Chimera marker file (.cmm) of the C-alpha trace (Angstrom):
<marker_set name="trace">
<marker id="1" x="-1.079" y="26.654" z="-10.841" r="1" g="1" b="0" radius="0.5"/>
<marker id="2" x="2.365" y="25.208" z="-10.004" r="1" g="1" b="0" radius="0.5"/>
<marker id="3" x="0.802" y="23.190" z="-7.222" r="1" g="1" b="0" radius="0.5"/>
<marker id="4" x="-1.755" y="21.710" z="-9.590" r="1" g="1" b="0" radius="0.5"/>
<marker id="5" x="0.911" y="20.756" z="-12.148" r="1" g="1" b="0" radius="0.5"/>
<marker id="6" x="3.092" y="19.191" z="-9.467" r="1" g="1" b="0" radius="0.5"/>
<marker id="7" x="0.096" y="17.231" z="-8.192" r="1" g="1" b="0" radius="0.5"/>
<marker id="8" x="-0.629" y="15.967" z="-11.721" r="1" g="1" b="0" radius="0.5"/>
<marker id="9" x="2.984" y="14.812" z="-12.133" r="1" g="1" b="0" radius="0.5"/>
<marker id="10" x="2.879" y="13.043" z="-8.776" r="1" g="1" b="0" radius="0.5"/>
<marker id="11" x="-0.438" y="11.442" z="-9.706" r="1" g="1" b="0" radius="0.5"/>
<marker id="12" x="1.121" y="10.069" z="-12.887" r="1" g="1" b="0" radius="0.5"/>
<marker id="13" x="4.074" y="8.752" z="-10.866" r="1" g="1" b="0" radius="0.5"/>
<marker id="14" x="1.632" y="7.026" z="-8.484" r="1" g="1" b="0" radius="0.5"/>
<marker id="15" x="-0.235" y="5.377" z="-11.364" r="1" g="1" b="0" radius="0.5"/>
<marker id="16" x="3.062" y="4.178" z="-12.843" r="1" g="1" b="0" radius="0.5"/>
<marker id="17" x="4.201" y="2.868" z="-9.455" r="1" g="1" b="0" radius="0.5"/>
<marker id="18" x="0.914" y="0.985" z="-9.012" r="1" g="1" b="0" radius="0.5"/>
<marker id="19" x="1.306" y="-0.697" z="-12.392" r="1" g="1" b="0" radius="0.5"/>
<marker id="20" x="5.014" y="-1.406" z="-11.742" r="1" g="1" b="0" radius="0.5"/>
<marker id="21" x="4.120" y="-3.032" z="-8.422" r="1" g="1" b="0" radius="0.5"/>
<marker id="22" x="1.657" y="-5.381" z="-10.120" r="1" g="1" b="0" radius="0.5"/>
<marker id="23" x="3.940" y="-6.193" z="-13.049" r="1" g="1" b="0" radius="0.5"/>
<marker id="24" x="6.981" y="-6.835" z="-10.846" r="1" g="1" b="0" radius="0.5"/>
<marker id="25" x="4.986" y="-9.051" z="-8.506" r="1" g="1" b="0" radius="0.5"/>
<marker id="26" x="3.556" y="-11.013" z="-11.432" r="1" g="1" b="0" radius="0.5"/>
<marker id="27" x="7.059" y="-11.431" z="-12.865" r="1" g="1" b="0" radius="0.5"/>
<marker id="28" x="8.293" y="-12.692" z="-9.504" r="1" g="1" b="0" radius="0.5"/>
<marker id="29" x="5.414" y="-15.138" z="-9.152" r="1" g="1" b="0" radius="0.5"/>
<marker id="30" x="5.413" y="-16.554" z="-12.677" r="1" g="1" b="0" radius="0.5"/>
<marker id="31" x="8.937" y="-15.759" z="-13.847" r="1" g="1" b="0" radius="0.5"/>
<marker id="32" x="11.660" y="-18.317" z="-14.072" r="1" g="1" b="0" radius="0.5"/>
<marker id="33" x="13.876" y="-16.237" z="-11.804" r="1" g="1" b="0" radius="0.5"/>
<marker id="34" x="17.079" y="-16.721" z="-13.778" r="1" g="1" b="0" radius="0.5"/>
<marker id="35" x="19.088" y="-13.591" z="-14.406" r="1" g="1" b="0" radius="0.5"/>
<marker id="36" x="20.291" y="-14.758" z="-17.822" r="1" g="1" b="0" radius="0.5"/>
<marker id="37" x="18.591" y="-11.893" z="-19.630" r="1" g="1" b="0" radius="0.5"/>
<marker id="38" x="20.045" y="-9.288" z="-17.275" r="1" g="1" b="0" radius="0.5"/>
<marker id="39" x="16.926" y="-8.571" z="-15.228" r="1" g="1" b="0" radius="0.5"/>
<marker id="40" x="14.953" y="-10.994" z="-13.103" r="1" g="1" b="0" radius="0.5"/>
<marker id="41" x="12.201" y="-10.731" z="-10.521" r="1" g="1" b="0" radius="0.5"/>
<marker id="42" x="12.478" y="-13.290" z="-7.752" r="1" g="1" b="0" radius="0.5"/>
<marker id="43" x="9.798" y="-14.298" z="-5.274" r="1" g="1" b="0" radius="0.5"/>
<marker id="44" x="11.248" y="-14.751" z="-1.818" r="1" g="1" b="0" radius="0.5"/>
<marker id="45" x="9.220" y="-17.480" z="-0.130" r="1" g="1" b="0" radius="0.5"/>
<marker id="46" x="10.761" y="-17.159" z="3.323" r="1" g="1" b="0" radius="0.5"/>
<marker id="47" x="10.546" y="-20.919" z="3.738" r="1" g="1" b="0" radius="0.5"/>
<marker id="48" x="6.863" y="-21.082" z="2.859" r="1" g="1" b="0" radius="0.5"/>
<marker id="49" x="5.526" y="-23.140" z="-0.053" r="1" g="1" b="0" radius="0.5"/>
<marker id="50" x="5.732" y="-21.218" z="-3.325" r="1" g="1" b="0" radius="0.5"/>
<marker id="51" x="1.959" y="-21.145" z="-3.777" r="1" g="1" b="0" radius="0.5"/>
<marker id="52" x="1.441" y="-19.603" z="-0.341" r="1" g="1" b="0" radius="0.5"/>
<marker id="53" x="4.178" y="-17.019" z="-0.836" r="1" g="1" b="0" radius="0.5"/>
<marker id="54" x="2.800" y="-16.200" z="-4.291" r="1" g="1" b="0" radius="0.5"/>
<marker id="55" x="-0.715" y="-15.710" z="-2.907" r="1" g="1" b="0" radius="0.5"/>
<marker id="56" x="0.564" y="-13.426" z="-0.139" r="1" g="1" b="0" radius="0.5"/>
<marker id="57" x="2.674" y="-11.440" z="-2.613" r="1" g="1" b="0" radius="0.5"/>
<marker id="58" x="-0.323" y="-11.056" z="-4.934" r="1" g="1" b="0" radius="0.5"/>
<marker id="59" x="-2.589" y="-9.859" z="-2.101" r="1" g="1" b="0" radius="0.5"/>
<marker id="60" x="0.035" y="-7.359" z="-0.920" r="1" g="1" b="0" radius="0.5"/>
<marker id="61" x="0.619" y="-6.101" z="-4.462" r="1" g="1" b="0" radius="0.5"/>
<marker id="62" x="-3.115" y="-5.608" z="-5.036" r="1" g="1" b="0" radius="0.5"/>
<marker id="63" x="-3.609" y="-3.724" z="-1.757" r="1" g="1" b="0" radius="0.5"/>
<marker id="64" x="-0.489" y="-1.601" z="-2.303" r="1" g="1" b="0" radius="0.5"/>
<marker id="65" x="-1.482" y="-0.808" z="-5.889" r="1" g="1" b="0" radius="0.5"/>
<marker id="66" x="-4.979" y="0.114" z="-4.750" r="1" g="1" b="0" radius="0.5"/>
<marker id="67" x="-3.444" y="2.460" z="-2.159" r="1" g="1" b="0" radius="0.5"/>
<marker id="68" x="-1.282" y="4.108" z="-4.813" r="1" g="1" b="0" radius="0.5"/>
<marker id="69" x="-4.292" y="4.443" z="-7.106" r="1" g="1" b="0" radius="0.5"/>
<marker id="70" x="-6.216" y="6.221" z="-4.334" r="1" g="1" b="0" radius="0.5"/>
<marker id="71" x="-3.271" y="8.560" z="-3.776" r="1" g="1" b="0" radius="0.5"/>
<marker id="72" x="-3.188" y="9.285" z="-7.525" r="1" g="1" b="0" radius="0.5"/>
<marker id="73" x="-6.925" y="9.980" z="-7.494" r="1" g="1" b="0" radius="0.5"/>
<marker id="74" x="-6.472" y="12.354" z="-4.558" r="1" g="1" b="0" radius="0.5"/>
<marker id="75" x="-3.638" y="14.175" z="-6.309" r="1" g="1" b="0" radius="0.5"/>
<marker id="76" x="-5.805" y="14.451" z="-9.423" r="1" g="1" b="0" radius="0.5"/>
<marker id="77" x="-8.375" y="16.389" z="-7.397" r="1" g="1" b="0" radius="0.5"/>
<marker id="78" x="-5.964" y="19.046" z="-6.125" r="1" g="1" b="0" radius="0.5"/>
<marker id="79" x="-7.195" y="22.500" z="-7.107" r="1" g="1" b="0" radius="0.5"/>
<marker id="80" x="-5.745" y="25.860" z="-6.054" r="1" g="1" b="0" radius="0.5"/>
<marker id="81" x="-9.141" y="27.018" z="-4.802" r="1" g="1" b="0" radius="0.5"/>
<marker id="82" x="-9.966" y="23.793" z="-2.909" r="1" g="1" b="0" radius="0.5"/>
<marker id="83" x="-6.905" y="22.117" z="-1.445" r="1" g="1" b="0" radius="0.5"/>
<marker id="84" x="-8.913" y="20.238" z="1.160" r="1" g="1" b="0" radius="0.5"/>
<marker id="85" x="-12.020" y="19.313" z="-0.768" r="1" g="1" b="0" radius="0.5"/>
<marker id="86" x="-14.043" y="16.468" z="0.676" r="1" g="1" b="0" radius="0.5"/>
<marker id="87" x="-13.489" y="14.439" z="-2.508" r="1" g="1" b="0" radius="0.5"/>
<marker id="88" x="-9.707" y="14.771" z="-2.189" r="1" g="1" b="0" radius="0.5"/>
<marker id="89" x="-9.628" y="13.959" z="1.510" r="1" g="1" b="0" radius="0.5"/>
<marker id="90" x="-11.858" y="10.912" z="0.917" r="1" g="1" b="0" radius="0.5"/>
<marker id="91" x="-9.249" y="9.476" z="-1.457" r="1" g="1" b="0" radius="0.5"/>
<marker id="92" x="-6.405" y="10.306" z="0.925" r="1" g="1" b="0" radius="0.5"/>
<marker id="93" x="-8.275" y="8.572" z="3.760" r="1" g="1" b="0" radius="0.5"/>
<marker id="94" x="-8.686" y="5.493" z="1.541" r="1" g="1" b="0" radius="0.5"/>
<marker id="95" x="-4.993" y="5.650" z="0.633" r="1" g="1" b="0" radius="0.5"/>
<marker id="96" x="-4.026" y="5.775" z="4.309" r="1" g="1" b="0" radius="0.5"/>
<marker id="97" x="-6.382" y="2.930" z="5.177" r="1" g="1" b="0" radius="0.5"/>
<marker id="98" x="-5.134" y="0.704" z="2.370" r="1" g="1" b="0" radius="0.5"/>
<marker id="99" x="-1.520" y="1.496" z="3.225" r="1" g="1" b="0" radius="0.5"/>
<marker id="100" x="-2.202" y="0.556" z="6.845" r="1" g="1" b="0" radius="0.5"/>
<marker id="101" x="-3.893" y="-2.650" z="5.690" r="1" g="1" b="0" radius="0.5"/>
<marker id="102" x="-0.888" y="-3.531" z="3.519" r="1" g="1" b="0" radius="0.5"/>
<marker id="103" x="1.501" y="-2.903" z="6.433" r="1" g="1" b="0" radius="0.5"/>
<marker id="104" x="-0.570" y="-5.070" z="8.783" r="1" g="1" b="0" radius="0.5"/>
<marker id="105" x="-0.935" y="-7.850" z="6.206" r="1" g="1" b="0" radius="0.5"/>
<marker id="106" x="2.832" y="-7.832" z="5.652" r="1" g="1" b="0" radius="0.5"/>
<marker id="107" x="3.301" y="-8.640" z="9.320" r="1" g="1" b="0" radius="0.5"/>
<marker id="108" x="0.321" y="-10.948" z="9.881" r="1" g="1" b="0" radius="0.5"/>
<marker id="109" x="0.088" y="-13.097" z="6.727" r="1" g="1" b="0" radius="0.5"/>
<marker id="110" x="3.481" y="-14.859" z="6.965" r="1" g="1" b="0" radius="0.5"/>
<marker id="111" x="2.975" y="-15.533" z="10.685" r="1" g="1" b="0" radius="0.5"/>
<marker id="112" x="-0.550" y="-16.876" z="10.101" r="1" g="1" b="0" radius="0.5"/>
<marker id="113" x="0.691" y="-19.087" z="7.252" r="1" g="1" b="0" radius="0.5"/>
<marker id="114" x="3.486" y="-20.538" z="9.404" r="1" g="1" b="0" radius="0.5"/>
<marker id="115" x="1.068" y="-21.253" z="12.256" r="1" g="1" b="0" radius="0.5"/>
<marker id="116" x="-1.419" y="-22.897" z="9.885" r="1" g="1" b="0" radius="0.5"/>
<marker id="117" x="1.230" y="-25.070" z="8.250" r="1" g="1" b="0" radius="0.5"/>
<marker id="118" x="2.640" y="-26.075" z="11.646" r="1" g="1" b="0" radius="0.5"/>
<marker id="119" x="-0.812" y="-27.051" z="12.917" r="1" g="1" b="0" radius="0.5"/>
<marker id="120" x="-1.521" y="-29.063" z="9.751" r="1" g="1" b="0" radius="0.5"/>
<marker id="121" x="1.755" y="-30.945" z="10.027" r="1" g="1" b="0" radius="0.5"/>
<marker id="122" x="1.062" y="-31.864" z="13.656" r="1" g="1" b="0" radius="0.5"/>
<marker id="123" x="3.959" y="-29.818" z="14.991" r="1" g="1" b="0" radius="0.5"/>
<marker id="124" x="3.571" y="-28.594" z="18.537" r="1" g="1" b="0" radius="0.5"/>
<marker id="125" x="5.589" y="-25.446" z="17.899" r="1" g="1" b="0" radius="0.5"/>
<marker id="126" x="6.266" y="-22.980" z="15.128" r="1" g="1" b="0" radius="0.5"/>
<marker id="127" x="9.038" y="-20.498" z="14.567" r="1" g="1" b="0" radius="0.5"/>
<marker id="128" x="7.705" y="-17.014" z="13.917" r="1" g="1" b="0" radius="0.5"/>
<marker id="129" x="9.989" y="-14.288" z="12.637" r="1" g="1" b="0" radius="0.5"/>
<marker id="130" x="9.106" y="-10.621" z="12.463" r="1" g="1" b="0" radius="0.5"/>
<marker id="131" x="11.192" y="-8.306" z="10.350" r="1" g="1" b="0" radius="0.5"/>
<marker id="132" x="11.880" y="-4.975" z="12.022" r="1" g="1" b="0" radius="0.5"/>
<marker id="133" x="11.330" y="-3.194" z="8.697" r="1" g="1" b="0" radius="0.5"/>
<marker id="134" x="7.853" y="-4.681" z="8.421" r="1" g="1" b="0" radius="0.5"/>
<marker id="135" x="6.984" y="-3.622" z="11.946" r="1" g="1" b="0" radius="0.5"/>
<marker id="136" x="8.475" y="-0.183" z="11.354" r="1" g="1" b="0" radius="0.5"/>
<marker id="137" x="6.332" y="0.254" z="8.222" r="1" g="1" b="0" radius="0.5"/>
<marker id="138" x="3.298" y="0.420" z="10.516" r="1" g="1" b="0" radius="0.5"/>
<marker id="139" x="4.493" y="3.781" z="11.863" r="1" g="1" b="0" radius="0.5"/>
<marker id="140" x="4.362" y="5.820" z="8.610" r="1" g="1" b="0" radius="0.5"/>
<marker id="141" x="1.064" y="4.152" z="7.723" r="1" g="1" b="0" radius="0.5"/>
<marker id="142" x="-0.357" y="5.246" z="11.080" r="1" g="1" b="0" radius="0.5"/>
<marker id="143" x="0.984" y="8.771" z="10.515" r="1" g="1" b="0" radius="0.5"/>
<marker id="144" x="-0.691" y="8.919" z="7.086" r="1" g="1" b="0" radius="0.5"/>
<marker id="145" x="-3.925" y="7.771" z="8.683" r="1" g="1" b="0" radius="0.5"/>
<marker id="146" x="-3.635" y="10.577" z="11.269" r="1" g="1" b="0" radius="0.5"/>
<marker id="147" x="-2.859" y="13.108" z="8.505" r="1" g="1" b="0" radius="0.5"/>
<marker id="148" x="-5.964" y="11.919" z="6.658" r="1" g="1" b="0" radius="0.5"/>
<marker id="149" x="-8.027" y="12.738" z="9.744" r="1" g="1" b="0" radius="0.5"/>
<marker id="150" x="-6.383" y="16.183" z="9.849" r="1" g="1" b="0" radius="0.5"/>
<marker id="151" x="-7.285" y="16.706" z="6.178" r="1" g="1" b="0" radius="0.5"/>
<marker id="152" x="-10.894" y="15.798" z="6.994" r="1" g="1" b="0" radius="0.5"/>
<marker id="153" x="-10.950" y="18.403" z="9.730" r="1" g="1" b="0" radius="0.5"/>
<marker id="154" x="-9.343" y="20.985" z="7.405" r="1" g="1" b="0" radius="0.5"/>
<marker id="155" x="-11.983" y="20.231" z="4.762" r="1" g="1" b="0" radius="0.5"/>
<marker id="156" x="-14.730" y="20.685" z="7.338" r="1" g="1" b="0" radius="0.5"/>
<marker id="157" x="-13.255" y="24.007" z="8.489" r="1" g="1" b="0" radius="0.5"/>
<marker id="158" x="-12.886" y="25.173" z="4.882" r="1" g="1" b="0" radius="0.5"/>
<marker id="159" x="-16.542" y="24.321" z="4.196" r="1" g="1" b="0" radius="0.5"/>
<marker id="160" x="-17.602" y="26.164" z="7.361" r="1" g="1" b="0" radius="0.5"/>
<marker id="161" x="-15.592" y="29.211" z="6.372" r="1" g="1" b="0" radius="0.5"/>
<marker id="162" x="-17.127" y="29.301" z="2.894" r="1" g="1" b="0" radius="0.5"/>
<marker id="163" x="-20.635" y="28.978" z="4.294" r="1" g="1" b="0" radius="0.5"/>
<marker id="164" x="-20.032" y="31.932" z="6.624" r="1" g="1" b="0" radius="0.5"/>
<marker id="165" x="-18.790" y="34.187" z="3.827" r="1" g="1" b="0" radius="0.5"/>
<link id1="1" id2="2" r="1" g="1" b="0" radius="0.2"/>
<link id1="2" id2="3" r="1" g="1" b="0" radius="0.2"/>
<link id1="3" id2="4" r="1" g="1" b="0" radius="0.2"/>
<link id1="4" id2="5" r="1" g="1" b="0" radius="0.2"/>
<link id1="5" id2="6" r="1" g="1" b="0" radius="0.2"/>
<link id1="6" id2="7" r="1" g="1" b="0" radius="0.2"/>
<link id1="7" id2="8" r="1" g="1" b="0" radius="0.2"/>
<link id1="8" id2="9" r="1" g="1" b="0" radius="0.2"/>
<link id1="9" id2="10" r="1" g="1" b="0" radius="0.2"/>
<link id1="10" id2="11" r="1" g="1" b="0" radius="0.2"/>
<link id1="11" id2="12" r="1" g="1" b="0" radius="0.2"/>
<link id1="12" id2="13" r="1" g="1" b="0" radius="0.2"/>
<link id1="13" id2="14" r="1" g="1" b="0" radius="0.2"/>
<link id1="14" id2="15" r="1" g="1" b="0" radius="0.2"/>
<link id1="15" id2="16" r="1" g="1" b="0" radius="0.2"/>
<link id1="16" id2="17" r="1" g="1" b="0" radius="0.2"/>
<link id1="17" id2="18" r="1" g="1" b="0" radius="0.2"/>
<link id1="18" id2="19" r="1" g="1" b="0" radius="0.2"/>
<link id1="19" id2="20" r="1" g="1" b="0" radius="0.2"/>
<link id1="20" id2="21" r="1" g="1" b="0" radius="0.2"/>
<link id1="21" id2="22" r="1" g="1" b="0" radius="0.2"/>
<link id1="22" id2="23" r="1" g="1" b="0" radius="0.2"/>
<link id1="23" id2="24" r="1" g="1" b="0" radius="0.2"/>
<link id1="24" id2="25" r="1" g="1" b="0" radius="0.2"/>
<link id1="25" id2="26" r="1" g="1" b="0" radius="0.2"/>
<link id1="26" id2="27" r="1" g="1" b="0" radius="0.2"/>
<link id1="27" id2="28" r="1" g="1" b="0" radius="0.2"/>
<link id1="28" id2="29" r="1" g="1" b="0" radius="0.2"/>
<link id1="29" id2="30" r="1" g="1" b="0" radius="0.2"/>
<link id1="30" id2="31" r="1" g="1" b="0" radius="0.2"/>
<link id1="31" id2="32" r="1" g="1" b="0" radius="0.2"/>
<link id1="32" id2="33" r="1" g="1" b="0" radius="0.2"/>
<link id1="33" id2="34" r="1" g="1" b="0" radius="0.2"/>
<link id1="34" id2="35" r="1" g="1" b="0" radius="0.2"/>
<link id1="35" id2="36" r="1" g="1" b="0" radius="0.2"/>
<link id1="36" id2="37" r="1" g="1" b="0" radius="0.2"/>
<link id1="37" id2="38" r="1" g="1" b="0" radius="0.2"/>
<link id1="38" id2="39" r="1" g="1" b="0" radius="0.2"/>
<link id1="39" id2="40" r="1" g="1" b="0" radius="0.2"/>
<link id1="40" id2="41" r="1" g="1" b="0" radius="0.2"/>
<link id1="41" id2="42" r="1" g="1" b="0" radius="0.2"/>
<link id1="42" id2="43" r="1" g="1" b="0" radius="0.2"/>
<link id1="43" id2="44" r="1" g="1" b="0" radius="0.2"/>
<link id1="44" id2="45" r="1" g="1" b="0" radius="0.2"/>
<link id1="45" id2="46" r="1" g="1" b="0" radius="0.2"/>
<link id1="46" id2="47" r="1" g="1" b="0" radius="0.2"/>
<link id1="47" id2="48" r="1" g="1" b="0" radius="0.2"/>
<link id1="48" id2="49" r="1" g="1" b="0" radius="0.2"/>
<link id1="49" id2="50" r="1" g="1" b="0" radius="0.2"/>
<link id1="50" id2="51" r="1" g="1" b="0" radius="0.2"/>
<link id1="51" id2="52" r="1" g="1" b="0" radius="0.2"/>
<link id1="52" id2="53" r="1" g="1" b="0" radius="0.2"/>
<link id1="53" id2="54" r="1" g="1" b="0" radius="0.2"/>
<link id1="54" id2="55" r="1" g="1" b="0" radius="0.2"/>
<link id1="55" id2="56" r="1" g="1" b="0" radius="0.2"/>
<link id1="56" id2="57" r="1" g="1" b="0" radius="0.2"/>
<link id1="57" id2="58" r="1" g="1" b="0" radius="0.2"/>
<link id1="58" id2="59" r="1" g="1" b="0" radius="0.2"/>
<link id1="59" id2="60" r="1" g="1" b="0" radius="0.2"/>
<link id1="60" id2="61" r="1" g="1" b="0" radius="0.2"/>
<link id1="61" id2="62" r="1" g="1" b="0" radius="0.2"/>
<link id1="62" id2="63" r="1" g="1" b="0" radius="0.2"/>
<link id1="63" id2="64" r="1" g="1" b="0" radius="0.2"/>
<link id1="64" id2="65" r="1" g="1" b="0" radius="0.2"/>
<link id1="65" id2="66" r="1" g="1" b="0" radius="0.2"/>
<link id1="66" id2="67" r="1" g="1" b="0" radius="0.2"/>
<link id1="67" id2="68" r="1" g="1" b="0" radius="0.2"/>
<link id1="68" id2="69" r="1" g="1" b="0" radius="0.2"/>
<link id1="69" id2="70" r="1" g="1" b="0" radius="0.2"/>
<link id1="70" id2="71" r="1" g="1" b="0" radius="0.2"/>
<link id1="71" id2="72" r="1" g="1" b="0" radius="0.2"/>
<link id1="72" id2="73" r="1" g="1" b="0" radius="0.2"/>
<link id1="73" id2="74" r="1" g="1" b="0" radius="0.2"/>
<link id1="74" id2="75" r="1" g="1" b="0" radius="0.2"/>
<link id1="75" id2="76" r="1" g="1" b="0" radius="0.2"/>
<link id1="76" id2="77" r="1" g="1" b="0" radius="0.2"/>
<link id1="77" id2="78" r="1" g="1" b="0" radius="0.2"/>
<link id1="78" id2="79" r="1" g="1" b="0" radius="0.2"/>
<link id1="79" id2="80" r="1" g="1" b="0" radius="0.2"/>
<link id1="80" id2="81" r="1" g="1" b="0" radius="0.2"/>
<link id1="81" id2="82" r="1" g="1" b="0" radius="0.2"/>
<link id1="82" id2="83" r="1" g="1" b="0" radius="0.2"/>
<link id1="83" id2="84" r="1" g="1" b="0" radius="0.2"/>
<link id1="84" id2="85" r="1" g="1" b="0" radius="0.2"/>
<link id1="85" id2="86" r="1" g="1" b="0" radius="0.2"/>
<link id1="86" id2="87" r="1" g="1" b="0" radius="0.2"/>
<link id1="87" id2="88" r="1" g="1" b="0" radius="0.2"/>
<link id1="88" id2="89" r="1" g="1" b="0" radius="0.2"/>
<link id1="89" id2="90" r="1" g="1" b="0" radius="0.2"/>
<link id1="90" id2="91" r="1" g="1" b="0" radius="0.2"/>
<link id1="91" id2="92" r="1" g="1" b="0" radius="0.2"/>
<link id1="92" id2="93" r="1" g="1" b="0" radius="0.2"/>
<link id1="93" id2="94" r="1" g="1" b="0" radius="0.2"/>
<link id1="94" id2="95" r="1" g="1" b="0" radius="0.2"/>
<link id1="95" id2="96" r="1" g="1" b="0" radius="0.2"/>
<link id1="96" id2="97" r="1" g="1" b="0" radius="0.2"/>
<link id1="97" id2="98" r="1" g="1" b="0" radius="0.2"/>
<link id1="98" id2="99" r="1" g="1" b="0" radius="0.2"/>
<link id1="99" id2="100" r="1" g="1" b="0" radius="0.2"/>
<link id1="100" id2="101" r="1" g="1" b="0" radius="0.2"/>
<link id1="101" id2="102" r="1" g="1" b="0" radius="0.2"/>
<link id1="102" id2="103" r="1" g="1" b="0" radius="0.2"/>
<link id1="103" id2="104" r="1" g="1" b="0" radius="0.2"/>
<link id1="104" id2="105" r="1" g="1" b="0" radius="0.2"/>
<link id1="105" id2="106" r="1" g="1" b="0" radius="0.2"/>
<link id1="106" id2="107" r="1" g="1" b="0" radius="0.2"/>
<link id1="107" id2="108" r="1" g="1" b="0" radius="0.2"/>
<link id1="108" id2="109" r="1" g="1" b="0" radius="0.2"/>
<link id1="109" id2="110" r="1" g="1" b="0" radius="0.2"/>
<link id1="110" id2="111" r="1" g="1" b="0" radius="0.2"/>
<link id1="111" id2="112" r="1" g="1" b="0" radius="0.2"/>
<link id1="112" id2="113" r="1" g="1" b="0" radius="0.2"/>
<link id1="113" id2="114" r="1" g="1" b="0" radius="0.2"/>
<link id1="114" id2="115" r="1" g="1" b="0" radius="0.2"/>
<link id1="115" id2="116" r="1" g="1" b="0" radius="0.2"/>
<link id1="116" id2="117" r="1" g="1" b="0" radius="0.2"/>
<link id1="117" id2="118" r="1" g="1" b="0" radius="0.2"/>
<link id1="118" id2="119" r="1" g="1" b="0" radius="0.2"/>
<link id1="119" id2="120" r="1" g="1" b="0" radius="0.2"/>
<link id1="120" id2="121" r="1" g="1" b="0" radius="0.2"/>
<link id1="121" id2="122" r="1" g="1" b="0" radius="0.2"/>
<link id1="122" id2="123" r="1" g="1" b="0" radius="0.2"/>
<link id1="123" id2="124" r="1" g="1" b="0" radius="0.2"/>
<link id1="124" id2="125" r="1" g="1" b="0" radius="0.2"/>
<link id1="125" id2="126" r="1" g="1" b="0" radius="0.2"/>
<link id1="126" id2="127" r="1" g="1" b="0" radius="0.2"/>
<link id1="127" id2="128" r="1" g="1" b="0" radius="0.2"/>
<link id1="128" id2="129" r="1" g="1" b="0" radius="0.2"/>
<link id1="129" id2="130" r="1" g="1" b="0" radius="0.2"/>
<link id1="130" id2="131" r="1" g="1" b="0" radius="0.2"/>
<link id1="131" id2="132" r="1" g="1" b="0" radius="0.2"/>
<link id1="132" id2="133" r="1" g="1" b="0" radius="0.2"/>
<link id1="133" id2="134" r="1" g="1" b="0" radius="0.2"/>
<link id1="134" id2="135" r="1" g="1" b="0" radius="0.2"/>
<link id1="135" id2="136" r="1" g="1" b="0" radius="0.2"/>
<link id1="136" id2="137" r="1" g="1" b="0" radius="0.2"/>
<link id1="137" id2="138" r="1" g="1" b="0" radius="0.2"/>
<link id1="138" id2="139" r="1" g="1" b="0" radius="0.2"/>
<link id1="139" id2="140" r="1" g="1" b="0" radius="0.2"/>
<link id1="140" id2="141" r="1" g="1" b="0" radius="0.2"/>
<link id1="141" id2="142" r="1" g="1" b="0" radius="0.2"/>
<link id1="142" id2="143" r="1" g="1" b="0" radius="0.2"/>
<link id1="143" id2="144" r="1" g="1" b="0" radius="0.2"/>
<link id1="144" id2="145" r="1" g="1" b="0" radius="0.2"/>
<link id1="145" id2="146" r="1" g="1" b="0" radius="0.2"/>
<link id1="146" id2="147" r="1" g="1" b="0" radius="0.2"/>
<link id1="147" id2="148" r="1" g="1" b="0" radius="0.2"/>
<link id1="148" id2="149" r="1" g="1" b="0" radius="0.2"/>
<link id1="149" id2="150" r="1" g="1" b="0" radius="0.2"/>
<link id1="150" id2="151" r="1" g="1" b="0" radius="0.2"/>
<link id1="151" id2="152" r="1" g="1" b="0" radius="0.2"/>
<link id1="152" id2="153" r="1" g="1" b="0" radius="0.2"/>
<link id1="153" id2="154" r="1" g="1" b="0" radius="0.2"/>
<link id1="154" id2="155" r="1" g="1" b="0" radius="0.2"/>
<link id1="155" id2="156" r="1" g="1" b="0" radius="0.2"/>
<link id1="156" id2="157" r="1" g="1" b="0" radius="0.2"/>
<link id1="157" id2="158" r="1" g="1" b="0" radius="0.2"/>
<link id1="158" id2="159" r="1" g="1" b="0" radius="0.2"/>
<link id1="159" id2="160" r="1" g="1" b="0" radius="0.2"/>
<link id1="160" id2="161" r="1" g="1" b="0" radius="0.2"/>
<link id1="161" id2="162" r="1" g="1" b="0" radius="0.2"/>
<link id1="162" id2="163" r="1" g="1" b="0" radius="0.2"/>
<link id1="163" id2="164" r="1" g="1" b="0" radius="0.2"/>
<link id1="164" id2="165" r="1" g="1" b="0" radius="0.2"/>
</marker_set>
């Protein structure tokens, strides 16, 4: 019972985080960026045109929010009698996949945009920068993906055990 309540609270936190991610990104894209009112969301363009940076930020926010929504859906399916139900593990697998996609896009999109802009301007070289934090974010995403596979196996074993009894 405590596990179920904790899962429900975490699910609510995930839904709120998903909405906050979208709202903050939208404020950064369309906001004026001045801190005159005390709080401001700023879009860091990293030297890219604002429209490109805004598009990348929007894509990342959508994928990240979708991942959080899948995690919330998985947490909403936690039951004391079926911790590793196939429905719950399906949502966790989607969460892990979307989180991995977001981590990869965070590394690839800025580099691809810089290469495209350099080729369009006729430049024969482009400066690509990779943030160590972005590269490091691939590791937890990969771990979550591996844990999702473990959950799938646990769900299969649980189903086998129930069919035997």
